[in-house]
N, C-alpha and C positions, 0 to 999 in steps of 0.2 A: 545225464544230470549231474553225475559224480564228478566229471572233469569240470563242468561249469561251477559247481558249488566249490570245489578245491581252488579254481582260479579266482573266484569272487573273494573267497575268505582271504587268500593271500594277497590279492589286490587291496583289500580293506586294511590289512595289517601294513602294507607298504604305505598307504594313504595317511594313516595315523603316525607312522615313523616320519613321514615327509612333514606332516603338521608340526611334529616336534622340532625338526630341524628348522623349519620356518620360524617357529616361536622364538628359538634361540637367536636366530639371524636377526629378527625384527627387534626384539626387546633387550638384547645384550650386546649386539654388535653395531646395528645401525645407529641406535640412539647415543651410542657411546663414543663412537668414532667418526660418524658423519654429521654434517650440519643438517638442520632441517630443510635448507635449500637444496642440498645434494641429495637427500632422501626424496624430495619433491621431484628434482630432475629424473631420478631413475624411476619413480612412480608414473610420471606423466609419459615418459618414453614407452615404458611397457604398456600402460593403458592405451596409449595412442595406437601402438602396434597390435593390441588385442582388438581394438575396435576396427582396425583396418582389416585384419584377417576375417573378422566376423562378416564383413561385407565382401571381401575379395573371394573367399572360398565358394561363393555362389551356392551355398546350401549343401556343399559336398558331403559333409559329415552326416546329415540326416538321410541324404539321397542314398549314400552308399549302404547305409544300414537297411533302409527300406527296399532297395531295389536289387541288392545282391542275389536274392533267392530267385529273382526272374532271370538272371543271367546264368546262374549255376545249373546245368542239366544234370540229369541222372547218371550220365557217364562220367561226371566229375569236370567236364569242360566249363570254362567260365567265359568264353567268347569275348575276350578282350576287355572284360569289365574293368580291370585295374588300370588299363591304359587311360580310360576316361576320367578315372579318379585322379590322375596326374595331370591331364590336359585342362580340364575344366577350371580348377582353381588357378592354373597358370594363366589362362586367358583372364579370369576375373582380377588376378593380381596385376596384370598388364593394364587393364582398363582404370582401375582404381589408382595404380601408380601414377599413370598420366594425369587423372584428375587431382592427385595430391600435388604433383609438381605444378600443374596449372594454377592451383589456388595457393602456392607458396606465398604470394605477395599479400593476400588478403589475410591468411592465418598468421603470417609473420607480424603484420601490423597489429592484428588483434591481440597477440601475446606479447608484442615487443616491449611495451611500456613498462610492464611489471614482471616480466619473466623472460629477460633478454637471454638468460642462459639456455632456456629451451629453444629460442630461435637459432643459438649458434649451433645446435646439434639437431635441427629441424629434420634433416635428410637421413639421419641415422634411424629413423622410424621404419624406413624402406627395408634395409637389410634385416633388422631384428624381425619385422613382420613377415619377410619372405621366410626366414628359418623356422619361425613359429608356425607358419602356415604349413610347411611340408613335414614338420614334426607332427602337427595334428592329422595330416592326410595319411601318413604311414601308420600312425597309432590307430586310426580307424580301420585301415585295411587290415591290419592285425587283428583287430577286435572282431571283425566279421568272420575271421577263421578261428575264433575262440582261443586267440593267443593274447590274453591281456595283461599278464603279469609283467613281463619286461617293459612294454611301452609304458604301463603304469609306473613302474619303477623309474623309467627315465623322467617322467614328468614330476613325479612326486619327490624323488630322491635325488637323481642326478643333477636335474636342474638346480634345485635348491643347494645342494652341496657346492655345486659350481658357482652360484651367486654368492654363497658364504665365503669361499676362497677369494672370489673377486673383491668383495666388499673388504676382507682383511687385507689384501694386497694394497688396496687403495688407502686403507685406514693407515697402515704403516708406511705409506708414501713410496711404495715400490712401483706404484702406477701414477701417472699424472691423471688429471681429469679426462684429457683426451683418450689416454690409454684405458681408463675405467668404462668409457662408453664403448670404445672397441671391444673391451672385454665383454660388455653385455651382448654384442654381437656374437662374440666366440662361444659364449655359453649356450646360446640358442642354436648356434650352428652345430656344436657338438651334440646337442640333443637331436637335432634333426638327422645328423648323420648316424648316430646310433640306432635310431628307429629304421632308417633306410637299410643299414647293415643287417639288422635283425630280421626285417622282412625278406630280404634277398638271401640271406644264409638259411633261413628255414624253408626255402622254396627250392624244389629240385627242378622246376620246369620255368625258366624265366621268359617262356614263350607268352606266359600270362599277360605280359605287357604289350604284346602285338594286338592292334585293333582287327576287330572282326567286322568288317563293313557288311558283309552279305548277311550276317545275323541281324544287323540292325535293319537292313531293307526287309528282311522276311518277318520282322516283328515291330513294324511301325506303331501299333497301339501302345506298346511298351514305351517306345521313345516319346511319343506325344505325352504319355502319363508322366514320364520322367522330366520332360520340359515344363510341363504345367506346374508339377509339384515343386520344381527347382524355382520357377518364377515366383510361386507363392512364398518360398523360404526366403528368396532375396528381399521381396518386399517386406516379409516379416522380421528379417534381420535388421533392415533399415530401421524399423520402428522399435524393436526390443533391444538391440545391442547398444543403442545410444544411451539409454536410460541409466544403466549403471555407472557410466563415465561421465555424464553431464556435469555433475558436481565438481569433480576433479579438474575438468577443463575450464570451467567457469571461475573457480577459486584461483587456478593458475593465472588466468588473464586479469582478474579484478584484484586479488590480493597478492599474488606473487607466488613463487616457488616455495618459499619458506612456510607460508601457510599450508600449502599443498602436502608438504611432508608432515607437518603437525597432524593434518586431517587424515593423512594416509595411516599413521599410527593408530589413531582412534578407529579408523575403519578395520585394521587388522584385528583390533580387540573384538570389535562387534561381529565380525564374521565368524568367529569361534561359536556363536550361538547357533548357526545354521549347519555346522559341521555333520551333526547326526543325520540330517535330512539326505545327504549324499548317499550313505549306506543304506538307510530304510527305503528311500524312493527306488533305488536299483533293485531292491528285492520286490516292491509292490507293483512297479510299472508292468512287468510282464504279465502278472495276474490279472492287473487291471485291463490291460489290453485284451485278454482273453474274455474276461467278463463283458467288456463292451461289445466284443465280436458276437457273443452270444446273446446279447441284449438282456443281461441278467441284472435287472436294477437292484434287486436285494443284495447281490454280491458287490455290486459297485459301491453302494451305500456303507456295507460293512467294512470294505477295504478302505475307503476314503476316510471314514469316521475314525477308524483305527488309527490309521496313520497320522491324520490331523491331531487326533487327541494325544497320542504318545509324543509327537514332536512339539506340541504345544507345551506339554508338561516338561519334558527334557530341556527344551530350549529355554523355558522360563526359569528353570532351576540354574541353568548355566548363566543366563543374564543376571539373575539375583545374586549368584555368587560373585560375578564380576563387579556389580555395582555395589554390593556391601563392602567389597574390599577395594574399591577404585582408588581411595586415597593411598592406601598401602601400595598398591600397583604403581602409582606414579612415584611414590617415595622410593621404591626399589629401582624403578626404571632410570637408567643413568640419563643425566640431564632432564630428569623428570619435570622440573620446574618449568621448562620450555614447552613441553609437551601437555602439561596439565591444563593449559588454556582450552584444550579440546575435550575436558572431561564430560561435559554435558553432551557432547557429540555422541560419546561411547553409548550413553543410555538411549538416545533418540535413534541412533543408527542400529543399536542392538534390537529395539522394538521393530524396525524395519525389517531386519534379519529374521525376527520371530514370525512376522506376518508371511515373509517368503517361505520359511521352512514349513509352516503350519498349512498354508493354503495352496502351495504349488502343486500339490496333488490334485486339486480341482482343476488347475490348468492343464495338467497332463490328461485328466479325464476329457476335457474339452478337445485337446489336440488329438486324441485317438478316436473321437466321435465323427460322425458326418457333418458335424457343425464346426469343424475344425477352423474353416475360414473366418469365423466370428473373432477367433483370438487375434487375427490381424488387425481388426478394427479396434479392440481394446488395447492391444499393443501400441498403436498409433495414438490412442488417448493417453496412455502412459508416458510416452516420449514428449508429447506436447504439453501435457500438465508438467513434467518434470522440468523441461526447458522454462516454461513460464514461470513456475514457482522458484526455480534457482535464480533466475534473473530479477525476481521481485525481492527475494529473501536475502540473497548473499550480500547486496549492497547495503541493507539495513542491519543485519544480523551476523554477517561474516560466516564462519564455519557452522555455527548453530542454525543459521539460516539454510545452509545447504543440507544439514542433517534433517531439519523440518520438511524441506522440499521433498527429500528422499522418502520420508515417512508418509507424507500426505499424498504423494503421487502413487505409491504402492498400495495404500489404503483405498484409494478410489479404484484403481486397478482391480484389486482382489474383490471388492464389492461387486464391480461388474462382472467378473468371472463367476462368483457364487450366485448372482441373479440369473446369469445365463445357464448355468449348469442346473439350477433349480427349476427353471422355466421350461427350458428345452429338453433336458435329460432326466428331469424329476429326480435328481440326486442332490444330496447335501452332505458335507462332512460335519456339519454342526451338531453337537450333542450337549446335554445338561452337564456332562462331566467337564466339558471345555469351560463352561461358565463357572464351574467350582474353581478350577485352575486360575481363571482370571480373578476371581474374587480373593483366592489365597495369595496370589502374587501382589495384587494391589494392596492388601493389608500388610504384607511384608515390607513393601516399599514405603508405606506410610509409617509403620513402626520404625524402620530404619532411619527415616528422616527425623521423627520425633526424638529417638535415641541419640542420634549424632548431634541434634540441635540442643538438647536440653540436659542430657546426662553428662556428668563430669568426666573429663578425659584423663586416663590414666597413663596410658602409653600406646602409640599408635599400633604396634604389633599386638598388644594385649587386647586393645579395643576391638580390633578386626577379628581376632580369634574368638573372643567371647561373643560378639555379635553374630559371627558366622555359625557357631555351635548351637546358639539359642535359636536364631532365626531360621536357619536352614535345616536344623534338627527338627525345629517345630513344624516346619513345612513338610519334611519327610513323614513325620508322624501323622499329621492331619491327612495328607494325601493317601496314606495307607488305610486310615481309618475310614475315610470316605470312599474307598474302593474306585479312585478316579482311573486307574489304569489296571484293569484285570490281567492284561498280557505281561505287564512289568512285575505285578505280583506274582504271577505263576512262574515267571523266570527266575526270580529271587528264591522262591520256594523250592524250584528244581534245583537250583545252585546249592542251597543250604542241604537239601536232602542228600545231593550227590556227595557233599563234603562229609557229612555224618556217615553216609554208607561206606564211603572210603576210609 
């Protein structure tokens, strides 16, 4: 456990450093030196590649984690397991690459009218997706061997630094637009190569890549379980991976790449709300899996309610901080007057991210339970509702419609998840403290609106600072007085005690 804890802490630190690099890149390089259309092009190419690998990997990431213990025997032999982690996604890539090429005419016609620039670089999605795919494959292979720090550094730091350098090279016109797109391919190729080299150099026996057909023949039940689980993951991927990217693609087709770029900046701001979820869920998930295995309903309820309550509180504070200062943020942002048209998208998308951060623990509960197959049905509902709502709302309300479609589809999705876990597993993350948080957040949003609408403005910087100090400070005091999060209270007390002791 000591090794795991150390690796987790180091990986978490790397993640937050990577977030800082991404923040600088997005808010002070992209918006200053690239047009909104160029930002939109980069965003849609990477989004398309991400969607592509989500389908092409054929569930390899989850299958690798789940079935590695079945292939690793007590003598340390792995019976060709890593050979299959390379071959299965390669087959998946080949299948979906052929499908992508076959649909080129249809997709190019769909995007061609308003986003001709994307059509010009349509086939570059394939190399970007290939390199992203094997970056992910070798990252997962290292993770199951408890080597998570270097692959995390490659994903969170090296890739982001590479993209920052690429954007600067293009900004100062050392690269043409063609060179910029080739550069995208090169950044992800470098990331994949680093993960491959790390995995190979940390292995003393490269025989682990040789297939062991006899082991498969002697363990057919495992093969059948792997096949059925992978089939489920493929269907689930089709249903769930589409949803986060639908808005981006429909905006690209209906509104153009420039609007996609503006929407992308709003999305980057909103995603900050759910960042704490990544670390907290990583800690809670193994404990939750153990509780579900033991059918310990009391422990399941305790874990899910603590995670959901704390993430709702922290996420709400982050969202309130962003929204109270939203005008100042766009004022500071280079060319902020262009991107300010998506101001309300930030709030709506932030609420979507708050739902995701708060209630994704219930989805984890369902996926670890014997009723995991129900998540496939609700994922299909999520995707269908997202497609329908985006097509209905984007033509009428533009980017705000896309944000609303995102929020409404996720709200429906998590209502279904909560009903399922409540009825089937008799668990719920909902508590009275969460209602208190919602009440406080709603009051702060209302007070902020009244203040901005009716109070005389002194200076944008001074207004934001005063409102932040009073509204956020008041929120913190009320939260403490109402004992909304005993865990955070105890953490703060421990830190204060340790400082005094020191």
